[in-house]
N, CA, C and O atoms as a GROMACS GRO file, in nm:
protein
  360
    1MET      N    1 -21.061   7.941  -9.231
    1MET     CA    2 -21.165   7.887  -9.148
    1MET      C    3 -21.122   7.748  -9.102
    1MET      O    4 -21.064   7.673  -9.179
    2ILE      N    5 -21.151   7.715  -8.978
    2ILE     CA    6 -21.110   7.587  -8.921
    2ILE      C    7 -21.234   7.509  -8.880
    2ILE      O    8 -21.321   7.561  -8.810
    3TYR      N    9 -21.241   7.385  -8.924
    3TYR     CA   10 -21.347   7.295  -8.884
    3TYR      C   11 -21.284   7.183  -8.803
    3TYR      O   12 -21.195   7.114  -8.853
    4ASN      N   13 -21.328   7.165  -8.682
    4ASN     CA   14 -21.276   7.059  -8.600
    4ASN      C   15 -21.368   6.938  -8.613
    4ASN      O   16 -21.472   6.931  -8.549
    5MET      N   17 -21.328   6.846  -8.698
    5MET     CA   18 -21.404   6.725  -8.718
    5MET      C   19 -21.360   6.622  -8.613
    5MET      O   20 -21.285   6.657  -8.522
    6THR      N   21 -21.402   6.502  -8.624
    6THR     CA   22 -21.380   6.402  -8.520
    6THR      C   23 -21.234   6.382  -8.483
    6THR      O   24 -21.199   6.396  -8.366
    7GLU      N   25 -21.149   6.351  -8.577
    7GLU     CA   26 -21.011   6.320  -8.546
    7GLU      C   27 -20.914   6.430  -8.587
    7GLU      O   28 -20.825   6.467  -8.510
    8TYR      N   29 -20.929   6.482  -8.707
    8TYR     CA   30 -20.838   6.583  -8.762
    8TYR      C   31 -20.910   6.717  -8.776
    8TYR      O   32 -21.030   6.722  -8.801
    9GLN      N   33 -20.834   6.823  -8.758
    9GLN     CA   34 -20.888   6.957  -8.787
    9GLN      C   35 -20.880   6.977  -8.938
    9GLN      O   36 -20.779   6.946  -9.000
   10ILE      N   37 -20.987   7.028  -8.996
   10ILE     CA   38 -20.989   7.064  -9.138
   10ILE      C   39 -20.972   7.214  -9.146
   10ILE      O   40 -21.053   7.290  -9.092
   11ILE      N   41 -20.867   7.258  -9.212
   11ILE     CA   42 -20.841   7.401  -9.230
   11ILE      C   43 -20.863   7.433  -9.377
   11ILE      O   44 -20.797   7.377  -9.465
   12ILE      N   45 -20.957   7.524  -9.401
   12ILE     CA   46 -20.993   7.558  -9.539
   12ILE      C   47 -21.009   7.709  -9.550
   12ILE      O   48 -21.071   7.772  -9.464
   13HIS      N   49 -20.954   7.766  -9.655
   13HIS     CA   50 -20.959   7.910  -9.677
   13HIS      C   51 -21.096   7.951  -9.730
   13HIS      O   52 -21.166   7.873  -9.794
   14ARG      N   53 -21.132   8.075  -9.702
   14ARG     CA   54 -21.261   8.128  -9.748
   14ARG      C   55 -21.277   8.122  -9.899
   14ARG      O   56 -21.388   8.104  -9.949
   15LYS      N   57 -21.167   8.136  -9.974
   15LYS     CA   58 -21.175   8.130 -10.120
   15LYS      C   59 -21.222   7.991 -10.166
   15LYS      O   60 -21.299   7.979 -10.261
   16ASN      N   61 -21.175   7.889 -10.097
   16ASN     CA   62 -21.219   7.754 -10.132
   16ASN      C   63 -21.366   7.734 -10.098
   16ASN      O   64 -21.439   7.669 -10.173
   17LEU      N   65 -21.410   7.789  -9.986
   17LEU     CA   66 -21.551   7.780  -9.949
   17LEU      C   67 -21.638   7.852 -10.052
   17LEU      O   68 -21.745   7.803 -10.088
   18ALA      N   69 -21.592   7.968 -10.098
   18ALA     CA   70 -21.666   8.043 -10.199
   18ALA      C   71 -21.673   7.965 -10.330
   18ALA      O   72 -21.776   7.964 -10.397
   19PHE      N   73 -21.562   7.898 -10.365
   19PHE     CA   74 -21.561   7.817 -10.488
   19PHE      C   75 -21.662   7.703 -10.478
   19PHE      O   76 -21.732   7.674 -10.575
   20ILE      N   77 -21.668   7.638 -10.362
   20ILE     CA   78 -21.762   7.528 -10.343
   20ILE      C   79 -21.906   7.578 -10.358
   20ILE      O   80 -21.988   7.509 -10.418
   21LYS      N   81 -21.937   7.695 -10.306
   21LYS     CA   82 -22.072   7.749 -10.313
   21LYS      C   83 -22.116   7.778 -10.456
   21LYS      O   84 -22.236   7.781 -10.484
   22GLU      N   85 -22.021   7.800 -10.547
   22GLU     CA   86 -22.053   7.829 -10.687
   22GLU      C   87 -22.080   7.703 -10.769
   22GLU      O   88 -22.129   7.711 -10.881
   23LEU      N   89 -22.047   7.588 -10.714
   23LEU     CA   90 -22.063   7.462 -10.787
   23LEU      C   91 -22.209   7.416 -10.789
   23LEU      O   92 -22.292   7.466 -10.713
   24GLN      N   93 -22.236   7.321 -10.875
   24GLN     CA   94 -22.368   7.258 -10.878
   24GLN      C   95 -22.390   7.187 -10.744
   24GLN      O   96 -22.295   7.140 -10.683
   25PRO      N   97 -22.514   7.179 -10.699
   25PRO     CA   98 -22.542   7.116 -10.569
   25PRO      C   99 -22.489   6.974 -10.555
   25PRO      O  100 -22.447   6.934 -10.446
   26SER      N  101 -22.489   6.897 -10.663
   26SER     CA  102 -22.437   6.760 -10.653
   26SER      C  103 -22.288   6.758 -10.620
   26SER      O  104 -22.243   6.677 -10.539
   27TYR      N  105 -22.212   6.849 -10.682
   27TYR     CA  106 -22.069   6.860 -10.651
   27TYR      C  107 -22.048   6.916 -10.510
   27TYR      O  108 -21.958   6.872 -10.439
   28GLN      N  109 -22.129   7.011 -10.471
   28GLN     CA  110 -22.118   7.067 -10.335
   28GLN      C  111 -22.133   6.957 -10.231
   28GLN      O  112 -22.053   6.946 -10.138
   29ASN      N  113 -22.236   6.875 -10.246
   29ASN     CA  114 -22.260   6.767 -10.151
   29ASN      C  115 -22.147   6.666 -10.150
   29ASN      O  116 -22.105   6.620 -10.044
   30LYS      N  117 -22.099   6.631 -10.268
   30LYS     CA  118 -21.990   6.534 -10.278
   30LYS      C  119 -21.864   6.586 -10.209
   30LYS      O  120 -21.799   6.513 -10.134
   31ILE      N  121 -21.830   6.712 -10.233
   31ILE     CA  122 -21.710   6.769 -10.172
   31ILE      C  123 -21.726   6.780 -10.021
   31ILE      O  124 -21.631   6.753  -9.948
   32ARG      N  125 -21.842   6.819  -9.974
   32ARG     CA  126 -21.865   6.825  -9.829
   32ARG      C  127 -21.851   6.687  -9.765
   32ARG      O  128 -21.795   6.675  -9.656
   33ASP      N  129 -21.902   6.585  -9.831
   33ASP     CA  130 -21.888   6.448  -9.780
   33ASP      C  131 -21.740   6.407  -9.773
   33ASP      O  132 -21.697   6.344  -9.677
   34ILE      N  133 -21.665   6.444  -9.876
   34ILE     CA  134 -21.522   6.412  -9.878
   34ILE      C  135 -21.450   6.484  -9.764
   34ILE      O  136 -21.364   6.425  -9.698
   35LEU      N  137 -21.484   6.611  -9.740
   35LEU     CA  138 -21.420   6.686  -9.632
   35LEU      C  139 -21.450   6.623  -9.496
   35LEU      O  140 -21.364   6.619  -9.409
   36LYS      N  141 -21.571   6.574  -9.478
   36LYS     CA  142 -21.606   6.504  -9.354
   36LYS      C  143 -21.523   6.377  -9.338
   36LYS      O  144 -21.475   6.345  -9.229
   37THR      N  145 -21.506   6.304  -9.448
   37THR     CA  146 -21.426   6.182  -9.444
   37THR      C  147 -21.280   6.215  -9.412
   37THR      O  148 -21.217   6.144  -9.333
   38LEU      N  149 -21.228   6.321  -9.470
   38LEU     CA  150 -21.090   6.361  -9.441
   38LEU      C  151 -21.073   6.398  -9.295
   38LEU      O  152 -20.966   6.376  -9.237
   39GLY      N  153 -21.177   6.452  -9.234
   39GLY     CA  154 -21.171   6.488  -9.093
   39GLY      C  155 -21.157   6.368  -9.002
   39GLY      O  156 -21.092   6.375  -8.898
   40SER      N  157 -21.218   6.258  -9.041
   40SER     CA  158 -21.206   6.139  -8.958
   40SER      C  159 -21.082   6.058  -8.992
   40SER      O  160 -21.019   6.000  -8.903
   41ASN      N  161 -21.045   6.054  -9.120
   41ASN     CA  162 -20.924   5.983  -9.161
   41ASN      C  163 -20.881   6.037  -9.298
   41ASN      O  164 -20.948   6.009  -9.397
   42PRO      N  165 -20.773   6.113  -9.306
   42PRO     CA  166 -20.733   6.174  -9.434
   42PRO      C  167 -20.685   6.074  -9.539
   42PRO      O  168 -20.659   6.112  -9.654
   43PHE      N  169 -20.674   5.947  -9.500
   43PHE     CA  170 -20.627   5.846  -9.596
   43PHE      C  171 -20.735   5.742  -9.626
   43PHE      O  172 -20.705   5.638  -9.686
   44ALA      N  173 -20.859   5.768  -9.585
   44ALA     CA  174 -20.968   5.672  -9.606
   44ALA      C  175 -21.026   5.683  -9.747
   44ALA      O  176 -21.066   5.582  -9.805
   45TYR      N  177 -21.032   5.802  -9.802
   45TYR     CA  178 -21.090   5.824  -9.934
   45TYR      C  179 -20.982   5.798 -10.040
   45TYR      O  180 -20.865   5.825 -10.014
   46PRO      N  181 -21.017   5.746 -10.157
   46PRO     CA  182 -20.914   5.723 -10.260
   46PRO      C  183 -20.842   5.852 -10.297
   46PRO      O  184 -20.904   5.947 -10.346
   47TYR      N  185 -20.714   5.855 -10.274
   47TYR     CA  186 -20.632   5.974 -10.298
   47TYR      C  187 -20.510   5.935 -10.380
   47TYR      O  188 -20.480   5.818 -10.397
   48THR      N  189 -20.441   6.037 -10.430
   48THR     CA  190 -20.314   6.018 -10.501
   48THR      C  191 -20.213   6.113 -10.440
   48THR      O  192 -20.241   6.231 -10.421
   49LYS      N  193 -20.095   6.060 -10.409
   49LYS     CA  194 -19.988   6.144 -10.355
   49LYS      C  195 -19.929   6.226 -10.470
   49LYS      O  196 -19.911   6.176 -10.580
   50ILE      N  197 -19.900   6.352 -10.442
   50ILE     CA  198 -19.840   6.439 -10.543
   50ILE      C  199 -19.690   6.408 -10.549
   50ILE      O  200 -19.621   6.413 -10.448
   51ARG      N  201 -19.643   6.377 -10.667
   51ARG     CA  202 -19.502   6.344 -10.685
   51ARG      C  203 -19.412   6.460 -10.645
   51ARG      O  204 -19.438   6.575 -10.680
   52GLY      N  205 -19.307   6.428 -10.572
   52GLY     CA  206 -19.210   6.530 -10.532
   52GLY      C  207 -19.249   6.604 -10.406
   52GLY      O  208 -19.172   6.687 -10.357
   53GLU      N  209 -19.366   6.577 -10.352
   53GLU     CA  210 -19.414   6.642 -10.229
   53GLU      C  211 -19.434   6.535 -10.123
   53GLU      O  212 -19.484   6.426 -10.151
   54GLU      N  213 -19.394   6.566 -10.001
   54GLU     CA  214 -19.399   6.466  -9.895
   54GLU      C  215 -19.538   6.450  -9.833
   54GLU      O  216 -19.579   6.338  -9.803
   55HIS      N  217 -19.610   6.560  -9.814
   55HIS     CA  218 -19.736   6.555  -9.740
   55HIS      C  219 -19.857   6.604  -9.819
   55HIS      O  220 -19.962   6.630  -9.761
   56ILE      N  221 -19.844   6.618  -9.951
   56ILE     CA  222 -19.953   6.675 -10.032
   56ILE      C  223 -20.017   6.566 -10.117
   56ILE      O  224 -19.950   6.486 -10.182
   57PHE      N  225 -20.151   6.566 -10.114
   57PHE     CA  226 -20.229   6.464 -10.183
   57PHE      C  227 -20.340   6.531 -10.262
   57PHE      O  228 -20.370   6.649 -10.243
   58ARG      N  229 -20.401   6.454 -10.353
   58ARG     CA  230 -20.514   6.506 -10.429
   58ARG      C  231 -20.624   6.402 -10.433
   58ARG      O  232 -20.600   6.282 -10.426
   59ILE      N  233 -20.747   6.454 -10.446
   59ILE     CA  234 -20.864   6.369 -10.464
   59ILE      C  235 -20.937   6.420 -10.586
   59ILE      O  236 -20.958   6.541 -10.602
   60ARG      N  237 -20.977   6.329 -10.672
   60ARG     CA  238 -21.051   6.364 -10.793
   60ARG      C  239 -21.200   6.357 -10.763
   60ARG      O  240 -21.251   6.258 -10.709
   61VAL      N  241 -21.270   6.465 -10.799
   61VAL     CA  242 -21.416   6.472 -10.785
   61VAL      C  243 -21.469   6.516 -10.921
   61VAL      O  244 -21.490   6.635 -10.944
   62GLY      N  245 -21.490   6.420 -11.009
   62GLY     CA  246 -21.534   6.454 -11.145
   62GLY      C  247 -21.428   6.537 -11.214
   62GLY      O  248 -21.313   6.495 -11.227
   63GLU      N  249 -21.466   6.655 -11.260
   63GLU     CA  250 -21.370   6.744 -11.328
   63GLU      C  251 -21.292   6.832 -11.232
   63GLU      O  252 -21.208   6.911 -11.274
   64TYR      N  253 -21.318   6.819 -11.103
   64TYR     CA  254 -21.253   6.901 -11.001
   64TYR      C  255 -21.150   6.820 -10.923
   64TYR      O  256 -21.156   6.698 -10.918
   65ARG      N  257 -21.056   6.892 -10.862
   65ARG     CA  258 -20.954   6.830 -10.779
   65ARG      C  259 -20.949   6.901 -10.645
   65ARG      O  260 -20.969   7.022 -10.637
   66ILE      N  261 -20.923   6.824 -10.540
   66ILE     CA  262 -20.901   6.880 -10.407
   66ILE      C  263 -20.756   6.851 -10.372
   66ILE      O  264 -20.716   6.735 -10.362
   67LEU      N  265 -20.677   6.955 -10.354
   67LEU     CA  266 -20.538   6.940 -10.309
   67LEU      C  267 -20.536   6.965 -10.160
   67LEU      O  268 -20.589   7.065 -10.112
   68TYR      N  269 -20.473   6.873 -10.086
   68TYR     CA  270 -20.467   6.891  -9.942
   68TYR      C  271 -20.335   6.842  -9.886
   68TYR      O  272 -20.267   6.758  -9.945
   69GLU      N  273 -20.302   6.897  -9.772
   69GLU     CA  274 -20.177   6.864  -9.703
   69GLU      C  275 -20.212   6.806  -9.567
   69GLU      O  276 -20.300   6.857  -9.497
   70VAL      N  277 -20.144   6.699  -9.530
   70VAL     CA  278 -20.172   6.632  -9.403
   70VAL      C  279 -20.054   6.648  -9.309
   70VAL      O  280 -19.939   6.620  -9.345
   71HIS      N  281 -20.083   6.693  -9.189
   71HIS     CA  282 -19.984   6.702  -9.081
   71HIS      C  283 -20.031   6.608  -8.971
   71HIS      O  284 -20.109   6.647  -8.884
   72THR      N  285 -19.983   6.484  -8.975
   72THR     CA  286 -20.032   6.384  -8.879
   72THR      C  287 -19.993   6.418  -8.736
   72THR      O  288 -20.070   6.392  -8.644
   73HIS      N  289 -19.875   6.476  -8.716
   73HIS     CA  290 -19.832   6.509  -8.580
   73HIS      C  291 -19.916   6.620  -8.518
   73HIS      O  292 -19.929   6.626  -8.396
   74LEU      N  293 -19.973   6.708  -8.600
   74LEU     CA  294 -20.060   6.815  -8.551
   74LEU      C  295 -20.208   6.777  -8.561
   74LEU      O  296 -20.295   6.849  -8.511
   75ARG      N  297 -20.236   6.663  -8.626
   75ARG     CA  298 -20.374   6.618  -8.649
   75ARG      C  299 -20.452   6.722  -8.730
   75ARG      O  300 -20.565   6.758  -8.696
   76GLN      N  301 -20.388   6.769  -8.840
   76GLN     CA  302 -20.449   6.872  -8.925
   76GLN      C  303 -20.449   6.828  -9.071
   76GLN      O  304 -20.357   6.763  -9.119
   77VAL      N  305 -20.556   6.866  -9.139
   77VAL     CA  306 -20.565   6.853  -9.284
   77VAL      C  307 -20.590   6.994  -9.336
   77VAL      O  308 -20.690   7.057  -9.302
   78ILE      N  309 -20.498   7.042  -9.419
   78ILE     CA  310 -20.510   7.176  -9.476
   78ILE      C  311 -20.552   7.163  -9.622
   78ILE      O  312 -20.481   7.104  -9.703
   79ILE      N  313 -20.669   7.219  -9.653
   79ILE     CA  314 -20.718   7.217  -9.791
   79ILE      C  315 -20.647   7.331  -9.864
   79ILE      O  316 -20.674   7.449  -9.839
   80LEU      N  317 -20.558   7.295  -9.954
   80LEU     CA  318 -20.478   7.395 -10.025
   80LEU      C  319 -20.557   7.461 -10.137
   80LEU      O  320 -20.555   7.584 -10.152
   81LYS      N  321 -20.626   7.380 -10.216
   81LYS     CA  322 -20.698   7.436 -10.330
   81LYS      C  323 -20.804   7.339 -10.379
   81LYS      O  324 -20.785   7.217 -10.378
   82ILE      N  325 -20.916   7.395 -10.422
   82ILE     CA  326 -21.021   7.318 -10.488
   82ILE      C  327 -21.050   7.392 -10.618
   82ILE      O  328 -21.090   7.508 -10.617
   83ASP      N  329 -21.031   7.323 -10.729
   83ASP     CA  330 -21.052   7.388 -10.860
   83ASP      C  331 -21.059   7.281 -10.967
   83ASP      O  332 -21.053   7.161 -10.939
   84THR      N  333 -21.073   7.326 -11.091
   84THR     CA  334 -21.073   7.233 -11.204
   84THR      C  335 -20.933   7.177 -11.224
   84THR      O  336 -20.835   7.233 -11.176
   85ARG      N  337 -20.926   7.069 -11.294
   85ARG     CA  338 -20.797   7.003 -11.318
   85ARG      C  339 -20.696   7.097 -11.383
   85ARG      O  340 -20.578   7.096 -11.347
   86SER      N  341 -20.741   7.178 -11.477
   86SER     CA  342 -20.649   7.266 -11.551
   86SER      C  343 -20.596   7.381 -11.464
   86SER      O  344 -20.490   7.435 -11.494
   87LYS      N  345 -20.667   7.417 -11.358
   87LYS     CA  346 -20.625   7.531 -11.277
   87LYS      C  347 -20.566   7.495 -11.140
   87LYS      O  348 -20.496   7.576 -11.080
   88VAL      N  349 -20.594   7.376 -11.093
   88VAL     CA  350 -20.557   7.342 -10.956
   88VAL      C  351 -20.406   7.330 -10.936
   88VAL      O  352 -20.358   7.355 -10.826
   89TYR      N  353 -20.331   7.294 -11.038
   89TYR     CA  354 -20.188   7.274 -11.024
   89TYR      C  355 -20.106   7.399 -11.053
   89TYR      O  356 -19.983   7.395 -11.045
   90LYS      N  357 -20.170   7.509 -11.086
   90LYS     CA  358 -20.098   7.633 -11.117
   90LYS      C  359 -20.069   7.710 -10.992
   90LYS      O  360 -20.009   7.818 -10.999
   0.00000   0.00000   0.00000
């Protein structure tokens, strides 16, 4: 699924959307806010670059992590995975 936000396109798979829907409402709202922020500027929210990867970053949301890839030349942010810390890196 593709969301065209203000500056960057947010590309997120249906599995990630389904995972978000299963979360508590407070986490759902927080993650949606973060996705909106990523759409306007993928480097505005506190993120950590994944070691050994050139374009992959993570954002911590409580016990959950959002892994995403940024393609600045295409103006795209691809949400790779949203899951718990123990499962997101597998």
